[in-house]
MARZA-123397 format. One line per field, with one value per residue (C-alpha): residue in one letter; x, y, z. Coordinates in nm, 4 decimals. Example, Ala and Ser with C-alpha at 12.3 -4.5 7.8 and 13.67 -1.06 7.14 Angstrom:
<nodes>
residu (A / S)
xx (1.2300 / 1.3670)
yy (-0.4500 / -0.1060)
zz (0.7800 / 0.7140)
</nodes>
This chain:
<nodes>
residu (M / D / Q / K / F / N / I / I / V / N / G / N / T / K / F / S / L / S / E / Q / D / L / Q / K / V / D / I / L / Q / T / A / A / T / N / Y / H / I / L / K / E / D / K / P / F / T / V / S / M / V / H / S / N / F / Q / K / R / T / Y / V / V / K / V / G / N / E / T / Y / E / V / V / I / E / N / A / L / D / M / Q / I / S / N / M / G / F / S / L / G / A / S / K / N / V / S / T / I / V / A / P / M / P / G / L / V / L / E / I / P / I / E / V / G / Q / Q / V / N / E / D / D / P / L / L / I / L / E / A / M / K / M / E / N / V / L / S / S / P / R / E / G / V / I / K / N / I / S / V / A / K / G / D / T / V / E / K / K / Q / L / L / I / T / F / E)
xx (-3.3603 / -3.3830 / -3.5107 / -3.7795 / -3.8584 / -4.1637 / -4.0783 / -4.3490 / -4.2794 / -4.4733 / -4.7319 / -4.8965 / -4.6527 / -4.5555 / -4.3176 / -4.1141 / -3.7407 / -3.5374 / -3.1759 / -3.1037 / -3.2629 / -3.0488 / -2.7314 / -2.7987 / -2.7802 / -2.4367 / -2.4195 / -2.1224 / -2.1213 / -1.9681 / -2.0103 / -2.1601 / -2.5174 / -2.4686 / -2.4712 / -2.4172 / -2.6418 / -2.6166 / -2.9208 / -2.9670 / -2.6959 / -2.8837 / -2.7017 / -2.8797 / -2.7527 / -2.9218 / -2.8958 / -3.0174 / -3.2056 / -3.3281 / -3.3163 / -3.4683 / -3.3054 / -3.5156 / -3.8439 / -3.6938 / -3.8157 / -3.6092 / -3.6366 / -3.4240 / -3.3624 / -3.3162 / -3.2203 / -3.4596 / -3.7351 / -3.7742 / -3.9348 / -4.0480 / -3.9546 / -4.0635 / -3.8976 / -4.0935 / -3.8928 / -4.0224 / -4.1432 / -4.3358 / -4.5003 / -4.5885 / -4.7462 / -4.9437 / -5.0573 / -5.1793 / -5.4013 / -5.2255 / -5.1767 / -4.8977 / -5.1191 / -5.1570 / -4.7864 / -4.8334 / -4.9401 / -4.6427 / -4.4751 / -4.2172 / -3.9876 / -3.9201 / -3.6806 / -3.8547 / -3.6060 / -3.3085 / -2.9852 / -2.6873 / -2.7123 / -2.4557 / -2.5329 / -2.7625 / -2.7446 / -2.9860 / -2.9736 / -3.2258 / -3.4094 / -3.3449 / -3.6285 / -3.6685 / -3.8769 / -4.0702 / -3.8319 / -3.5210 / -3.2914 / -3.3152 / -3.1045 / -2.9145 / -2.9705 / -2.7651 / -2.9632 / -2.8647 / -2.5626 / -2.7864 / -2.8019 / -3.1594 / -3.2220 / -3.5083 / -3.6635 / -3.8866 / -4.2548 / -4.3433 / -4.2151 / -4.1347 / -3.8797 / -3.6730 / -3.7553 / -3.5397 / -3.2926 / -3.2947 / -2.9971 / -2.6392 / -2.4151 / -2.2884 / -2.5848 / -2.7486 / -3.1278 / -3.4134 / -3.7261 / -3.9794 / -3.7207 / -3.7813 / -3.5319 / -3.6571 / -3.9367 / -4.0889 / -4.2144)
yy (-1.3974 / -1.3452 / -0.9969 / -0.9917 / -0.7285 / -0.6772 / -0.5647 / -0.3842 / -0.3436 / -0.0910 / -0.0598 / -0.3937 / -0.6845 / -0.7748 / -1.0397 / -1.1031 / -1.1520 / -1.2449 / -1.1666 / -1.5315 / -1.4906 / -1.1834 / -1.3680 / -1.6174 / -1.3387 / -1.2572 / -0.8779 / -0.6891 / -0.3114 / -0.2261 / 0.1550 / 0.4181 / 0.3215 / -0.0044 / -0.3595 / -0.7073 / -0.9608 / -1.3360 / -1.5183 / -1.8892 / -1.8805 / -1.6112 / -1.2804 / -0.9431 / -0.5920 / -0.3430 / 0.0361 / 0.2562 / 0.5384 / 0.7102 / 0.6326 / 0.7814 / 0.5914 / 0.7637 / 0.6507 / 0.3236 / 0.3957 / 0.3207 / 0.3285 / 0.0552 / -0.0479 / -0.4190 / -0.4713 / -0.2470 / -0.2451 / 0.0190 / -0.0635 / 0.1430 / -0.0471 / 0.0169 / -0.1797 / -0.2277 / -0.3215 / -0.4902 / -0.1621 / -0.0689 / -0.4119 / -0.3907 / -0.0461 / -0.1711 / -0.4861 / -0.2723 / -0.0805 / 0.2530 / 0.4823 / 0.7229 / 1.0210 / 0.8947 / 0.9512 / 1.3316 / 1.3213 / 1.1168 / 1.2768 / 1.0083 / 0.7785 / 0.4364 / 0.1652 / -0.0662 / -0.3423 / -0.3993 / -0.2556 / -0.0248 / 0.3529 / 0.4379 / 0.8027 / 1.0827 / 1.3635 / 1.5909 / 1.8001 / 1.9010 / 2.2142 / 2.1444 / 2.1922 / 1.8821 / 1.8150 / 1.5052 / 1.2302 / 1.3937 / 1.1280 / 1.1263 / 0.8287 / 0.5378 / 0.2088 / -0.1015 / -0.4209 / -0.7637 / -0.6161 / -0.3722 / 0.0049 / 0.1285 / 0.5007 / 0.6169 / 0.9174 / 1.1888 / 1.1069 / 1.4777 / 1.8320 / 1.9418 / 2.0436 / 1.7880 / 1.8135 / 1.5322 / 1.2688 / 0.9806 / 0.7883 / 0.8578 / 0.7317 / 0.3857 / 0.2992 / -0.0408 / -0.0120 / -0.2549 / -0.2844 / -0.0091 / 0.1900 / 0.5668 / 0.7318 / 1.0806 / 1.3114 / 1.5959 / 1.9247)
zz (-4.6714 / -5.0455 / -5.1341 / -5.4024 / -5.6632 / -5.8824 / -6.2329 / -6.4312 / -6.8029 / -7.0135 / -6.7367 / -6.8035 / -6.7843 / -6.4289 / -6.2994 / -5.9864 / -5.9476 / -5.6440 / -5.5640 / -5.6437 / -5.9901 / -6.0551 / -5.9582 / -6.2382 / -6.4977 / -6.6412 / -6.6873 / -6.8271 / -6.8575 / -7.1949 / -7.1854 / -6.9549 / -7.0476 / -7.2379 / -7.1096 / -7.2480 / -7.0762 / -7.1019 / -6.9646 / -7.0164 / -7.2856 / -7.4826 / -7.5432 / -7.5179 / -7.5815 / -7.3489 / -7.3410 / -7.0577 / -7.2312 / -6.9136 / -6.5426 / -6.2292 / -5.9449 / -5.6773 / -5.8330 / -5.9644 / -6.3173 / -6.6238 / -7.0012 / -7.1572 / -7.5129 / -7.5836 / -7.9457 / -8.1401 / -7.8764 / -7.6035 / -7.2677 / -6.9695 / -6.6546 / -6.2954 / -6.0157 / -5.6932 / -5.3852 / -5.0709 / -4.9210 / -5.2381 / -5.2416 / -4.8720 / -4.9164 / -5.2146 / -5.0300 / -4.7404 / -4.9817 / -4.9452 / -5.2418 / -5.3194 / -5.2340 / -4.8791 / -4.8160 / -4.8135 / -4.4466 / -4.3276 / -4.0258 / -3.9444 / -4.1366 / -3.9853 / -4.0969 / -4.3459 / -4.2564 / -4.0270 / -4.1596 / -4.1276 / -4.1782 / -4.4466 / -4.5108 / -4.3952 / -4.6533 / -4.4607 / -4.1424 / -3.8772 / -3.9923 / -4.3589 / -4.6086 / -4.8274 / -5.1359 / -5.2269 / -5.3468 / -5.1961 / -5.0459 / -4.6651 / -4.5658 / -4.7197 / -4.5414 / -4.6209 / -4.5845 / -4.7168 / -4.9007 / -5.0917 / -5.0537 / -5.0082 / -5.0506 / -4.8311 / -5.0043 / -4.8687 / -4.9241 / -4.9141 / -4.8884 / -4.5376 / -4.2782 / -4.0900 / -3.7186 / -3.5812 / -3.6989 / -3.4511 / -3.5918 / -3.6966 / -3.9731 / -3.8788 / -3.6551 / -3.6836 / -3.6905 / -3.6398 / -3.8518 / -3.7670 / -3.5673 / -3.5848 / -3.8171 / -3.9095 / -3.7938 / -3.9967 / -3.8451)
</nodes>
């Protein structure tokens, strides 16, 4: 299954890319924040001005133009399609697996206080690492999986107090 991403540029231009689309792009990192991209035989120099991996927001400079880019993954698109807003996540008491995958890392412990957007778990699915972040502040009540576990879609992962 080919994972899809929605890309929103400067808040108003939206397009979709798949993993297959991304594989057609030749990207070479030339420095810590600089990249040379060759797409359809056209070269581009891209610099990463700012990145927030947790929120999937980036500011990139292509040539002399700067763009604000937001990347929506499958979970973001599903939440949006269901009509939920970000504010609705404040009442979340459980975290379930958005897709089947392998638990790579759990950087939290039971009883730990977490803040909104803190990483809770890293799930590998379709050769991609997906960081599941906390939707709210709270205390971790239970962790139902362990590092190395294989999980199914909608399987309970974490419970908040």
